[in-house]
LONU-729512 format. One record per residue (C-alpha): residue number from 1; z, x, y; residue in one letter. Coordinates in nm, 3 decimals, always signed. Last residue first. Example, Ala and Ser with C-alpha at 12.3 -4.5 7.8 and 13.67 -1.06 7.14 Angstrom:
<sites>
<site><seq>2</seq><c3>+0.714</c3><c1>+1.367</c1><c2>-0.106</c2><type>S</type></site>
<site><seq>1</seq><c3>+0.780</c3><c1>+1.230</c1><c2>-0.450</c2><type>A</type></site>
</sites>
This chain:
<sites>
<site><seq>93</seq><c3>+1.581</c3><c1>-23.063</c1><c2>+23.361</c2><type>X</type></site>
<site><seq>92</seq><c3>+1.874</c3><c1>-22.870</c1><c2>+23.218</c2><type>X</type></site>
<site><seq>91</seq><c3>+1.670</c3><c1>-22.554</c1><c2>+23.161</c2><type>X</type></site>
<site><seq>90</seq><c3>+1.718</c3><c1>-22.563</c1><c2>+22.783</c2><type>X</type></site>
<site><seq>89</seq><c3>+1.664</c3><c1>-22.941</c1><c2>+22.778</c2><type>X</type></site>
<site><seq>88</seq><c3>+1.325</c3><c1>-22.895</c1><c2>+22.944</c2><type>X</type></site>
<site><seq>87</seq><c3>+1.227</c3><c1>-22.628</c1><c2>+22.692</c2><type>X</type></site>
<site><seq>86</seq><c3>+1.317</c3><c1>-22.855</c1><c2>+22.397</c2><type>X</type></site>
<site><seq>85</seq><c3>+1.116</c3><c1>-23.144</c1><c2>+22.544</c2><type>X</type></site>
<site><seq>84</seq><c3>+0.822</c3><c1>-22.909</c1><c2>+22.601</c2><type>X</type></site>
<site><seq>83</seq><c3>+0.844</c3><c1>-22.788</c1><c2>+22.242</c2><type>X</type></site>
<site><seq>82</seq><c3>+0.850</c3><c1>-23.147</c1><c2>+22.115</c2><type>X</type></site>
<site><seq>81</seq><c3>+0.550</c3><c1>-23.220</c1><c2>+22.339</c2><type>X</type></site>
<site><seq>80</seq><c3>+0.354</c3><c1>-22.942</c1><c2>+22.171</c2><type>X</type></site>
<site><seq>79</seq><c3>+0.452</c3><c1>-23.061</c1><c2>+21.824</c2><type>X</type></site>
<site><seq>78</seq><c3>+0.341</c3><c1>-23.417</c1><c2>+21.898</c2><type>X</type></site>
<site><seq>77</seq><c3>+0.018</c3><c1>-23.300</c1><c2>+22.061</c2><type>X</type></site>
<site><seq>76</seq><c3>-0.084</c3><c1>-23.086</c1><c2>+21.762</c2><type>X</type></site>
<site><seq>75</seq><c3>-0.431</c3><c1>-22.963</c1><c2>+21.862</c2><type>X</type></site>
<site><seq>74</seq><c3>-0.335</c3><c1>-22.650</c1><c2>+22.052</c2><type>X</type></site>
<site><seq>73</seq><c3>-0.617</c3><c1>-22.412</c1><c2>+22.147</c2><type>X</type></site>
<site><seq>72</seq><c3>-0.390</c3><c1>-22.216</c1><c2>+22.383</c2><type>X</type></site>
<site><seq>71</seq><c3>-0.605</c3><c1>-22.277</c1><c2>+22.690</c2><type>X</type></site>
<site><seq>70</seq><c3>-0.700</c3><c1>-22.632</c1><c2>+22.583</c2><type>X</type></site>
<site><seq>69</seq><c3>-0.338</c3><c1>-22.731</c1><c2>+22.517</c2><type>X</type></site>
<site><seq>68</seq><c3>-0.248</c3><c1>-22.559</c1><c2>+22.843</c2><type>X</type></site>
<site><seq>67</seq><c3>-0.496</c3><c1>-22.772</c1><c2>+23.038</c2><type>X</type></site>
<site><seq>66</seq><c3>-0.402</c3><c1>-23.095</c1><c2>+22.863</c2><type>X</type></site>
<site><seq>65</seq><c3>-0.038</c3><c1>-23.036</c1><c2>+22.957</c2><type>X</type></site>
<site><seq>64</seq><c3>-0.139</c3><c1>-22.950</c1><c2>+23.315</c2><type>X</type></site>
<site><seq>63</seq><c3>-0.333</c3><c1>-23.277</c1><c2>+23.341</c2><type>X</type></site>
<site><seq>62</seq><c3>-0.043</c3><c1>-23.476</c1><c2>+23.199</c2><type>X</type></site>
<site><seq>61</seq><c3>+0.208</c3><c1>-23.297</c1><c2>+23.421</c2><type>X</type></site>
<site><seq>60</seq><c3>+0.001</c3><c1>-23.395</c1><c2>+23.725</c2><type>X</type></site>
<site><seq>59</seq><c3>+0.040</c3><c1>-23.764</c1><c2>+23.636</c2><type>X</type></site>
<site><seq>58</seq><c3>-0.292</c3><c1>-23.942</c1><c2>+23.597</c2><type>X</type></site>
<site><seq>57</seq><c3>-0.490</c3><c1>-24.179</c1><c2>+23.819</c2><type>X</type></site>
<site><seq>56</seq><c3>-0.781</c3><c1>-23.935</c1><c2>+23.858</c2><type>X</type></site>
<site><seq>55</seq><c3>-0.770</c3><c1>-23.968</c1><c2>+24.238</c2><type>X</type></site>
<site><seq>54</seq><c3>-0.392</c3><c1>-23.921</c1><c2>+24.238</c2><type>X</type></site>
<site><seq>53</seq><c3>-0.439</c3><c1>-23.630</c1><c2>+23.999</c2><type>X</type></site>
<site><seq>52</seq><c3>-0.654</c3><c1>-23.446</c1><c2>+24.252</c2><type>X</type></site>
<site><seq>51</seq><c3>-0.391</c3><c1>-23.498</c1><c2>+24.521</c2><type>X</type></site>
<site><seq>50</seq><c3>-0.109</c3><c1>-23.376</c1><c2>+24.295</c2><type>X</type></site>
<site><seq>49</seq><c3>-0.308</c3><c1>-23.068</c1><c2>+24.200</c2><type>X</type></site>
<site><seq>48</seq><c3>-0.383</c3><c1>-23.005</c1><c2>+24.569</c2><type>X</type></site>
<site><seq>47</seq><c3>-0.009</c3><c1>-23.009</c1><c2>+24.647</c2><type>X</type></site>
<site><seq>46</seq><c3>+0.065</c3><c1>-22.780</c1><c2>+24.354</c2><type>X</type></site>
<site><seq>45</seq><c3>-0.200</c3><c1>-22.540</c1><c2>+24.478</c2><type>X</type></site>
<site><seq>44</seq><c3>-0.530</c3><c1>-22.549</c1><c2>+24.293</c2><type>X</type></site>
<site><seq>43</seq><c3>-0.682</c3><c1>-22.256</c1><c2>+24.105</c2><type>X</type></site>
<site><seq>42</seq><c3>-1.016</c3><c1>-22.088</c1><c2>+24.178</c2><type>X</type></site>
<site><seq>41</seq><c3>-1.349</c3><c1>-22.002</c1><c2>+24.022</c2><type>X</type></site>
<site><seq>40</seq><c3>-1.280</c3><c1>-22.186</c1><c2>+23.699</c2><type>X</type></site>
<site><seq>39</seq><c3>-1.610</c3><c1>-22.375</c1><c2>+23.718</c2><type>X</type></site>
<site><seq>38</seq><c3>-1.426</c3><c1>-22.705</c1><c2>+23.763</c2><type>X</type></site>
<site><seq>37</seq><c3>-1.223</c3><c1>-22.562</c1><c2>+24.051</c2><type>X</type></site>
<site><seq>36</seq><c3>-1.537</c3><c1>-22.438</c1><c2>+24.227</c2><type>X</type></site>
<site><seq>35</seq><c3>-1.704</c3><c1>-22.777</c1><c2>+24.181</c2><type>X</type></site>
<site><seq>34</seq><c3>-1.397</c3><c1>-22.953</c1><c2>+24.320</c2><type>X</type></site>
<site><seq>33</seq><c3>-1.402</c3><c1>-22.712</c1><c2>+24.615</c2><type>X</type></site>
<site><seq>32</seq><c3>-1.771</c3><c1>-22.775</c1><c2>+24.685</c2><type>X</type></site>
<site><seq>31</seq><c3>-1.722</c3><c1>-23.151</c1><c2>+24.657</c2><type>X</type></site>
<site><seq>30</seq><c3>-1.463</c3><c1>-23.119</c1><c2>+24.931</c2><type>X</type></site>
<site><seq>29</seq><c3>-1.105</c3><c1>-23.217</c1><c2>+24.856</c2><type>X</type></site>
<site><seq>28</seq><c3>-0.857</c3><c1>-23.501</c1><c2>+24.905</c2><type>X</type></site>
<site><seq>27</seq><c3>-1.061</c3><c1>-23.780</c1><c2>+25.064</c2><type>X</type></site>
<site><seq>26</seq><c3>-1.383</c3><c1>-23.649</c1><c2>+24.908</c2><type>X</type></site>
<site><seq>25</seq><c3>-1.249</c3><c1>-23.670</c1><c2>+24.551</c2><type>X</type></site>
<site><seq>24</seq><c3>-1.486</c3><c1>-23.951</c1><c2>+24.453</c2><type>X</type></site>
<site><seq>23</seq><c3>-1.770</c3><c1>-23.718</c1><c2>+24.558</c2><type>X</type></site>
<site><seq>22</seq><c3>-1.707</c3><c1>-23.505</c1><c2>+24.249</c2><type>X</type></site>
<site><seq>21</seq><c3>-1.815</c3><c1>-23.804</c1><c2>+24.046</c2><type>X</type></site>
<site><seq>20</seq><c3>-1.580</c3><c1>-24.031</c1><c2>+23.856</c2><type>X</type></site>
<site><seq>19</seq><c3>-1.632</c3><c1>-24.216</c1><c2>+23.527</c2><type>X</type></site>
<site><seq>18</seq><c3>-1.272</c3><c1>-24.162</c1><c2>+23.415</c2><type>X</type></site>
<site><seq>17</seq><c3>-1.402</c3><c1>-23.961</c1><c2>+23.119</c2><type>X</type></site>
<site><seq>16</seq><c3>-1.609</c3><c1>-23.749</c1><c2>+23.359</c2><type>X</type></site>
<site><seq>15</seq><c3>-1.313</c3><c1>-23.669</c1><c2>+23.585</c2><type>X</type></site>
<site><seq>14</seq><c3>-1.080</c3><c1>-23.594</c1><c2>+23.292</c2><type>X</type></site>
<site><seq>13</seq><c3>-1.337</c3><c1>-23.364</c1><c2>+23.131</c2><type>X</type></site>
<site><seq>12</seq><c3>-1.403</c3><c1>-23.189</c1><c2>+23.463</c2><type>X</type></site>
<site><seq>11</seq><c3>-1.034</c3><c1>-23.133</c1><c2>+23.530</c2><type>X</type></site>
<site><seq>10</seq><c3>-0.983</c3><c1>-23.004</c1><c2>+23.175</c2><type>X</type></site>
<site><seq>9</seq><c3>-1.277</c3><c1>-22.764</c1><c2>+23.199</c2><type>X</type></site>
<site><seq>8</seq><c3>-1.152</c3><c1>-22.635</c1><c2>+23.532</c2><type>X</type></site>
<site><seq>7</seq><c3>-0.796</c3><c1>-22.592</c1><c2>+23.410</c2><type>X</type></site>
<site><seq>6</seq><c3>-0.910</c3><c1>-22.406</c1><c2>+23.100</c2><type>X</type></site>
<site><seq>5</seq><c3>-1.132</c3><c1>-22.174</c1><c2>+23.307</c2><type>X</type></site>
<site><seq>4</seq><c3>-0.849</c3><c1>-22.105</c1><c2>+23.551</c2><type>X</type></site>
<site><seq>3</seq><c3>-0.613</c3><c1>-22.032</c1><c2>+23.258</c2><type>X</type></site>
<site><seq>2</seq><c3>-0.850</c3><c1>-21.794</c1><c2>+23.076</c2><type>X</type></site>
<site><seq>1</seq><c3>-0.958</c3><c1>-21.892</c1><c2>+22.725</c2><type>X</type></site>
</sites>
């Protein structure tokens, strides 16, 4: 799956599971832009990602994690997070 497509599907899933409509994002993004993101037509900037996540009530890293798990078809959350922890230690984060 392409990254933009995975992000869009993940954003839509999170939005729907939170019971939000695209209009709920109107203070941070137009409905048209949210729709375009959800269809994988574009990618958000880091600032836009943070704004979208503020509406969703999730940390941006959580949404990105779910996105990459979808993109790479990963089902082992514990193993994935262990790899992230290892990577963060390797870059002294």
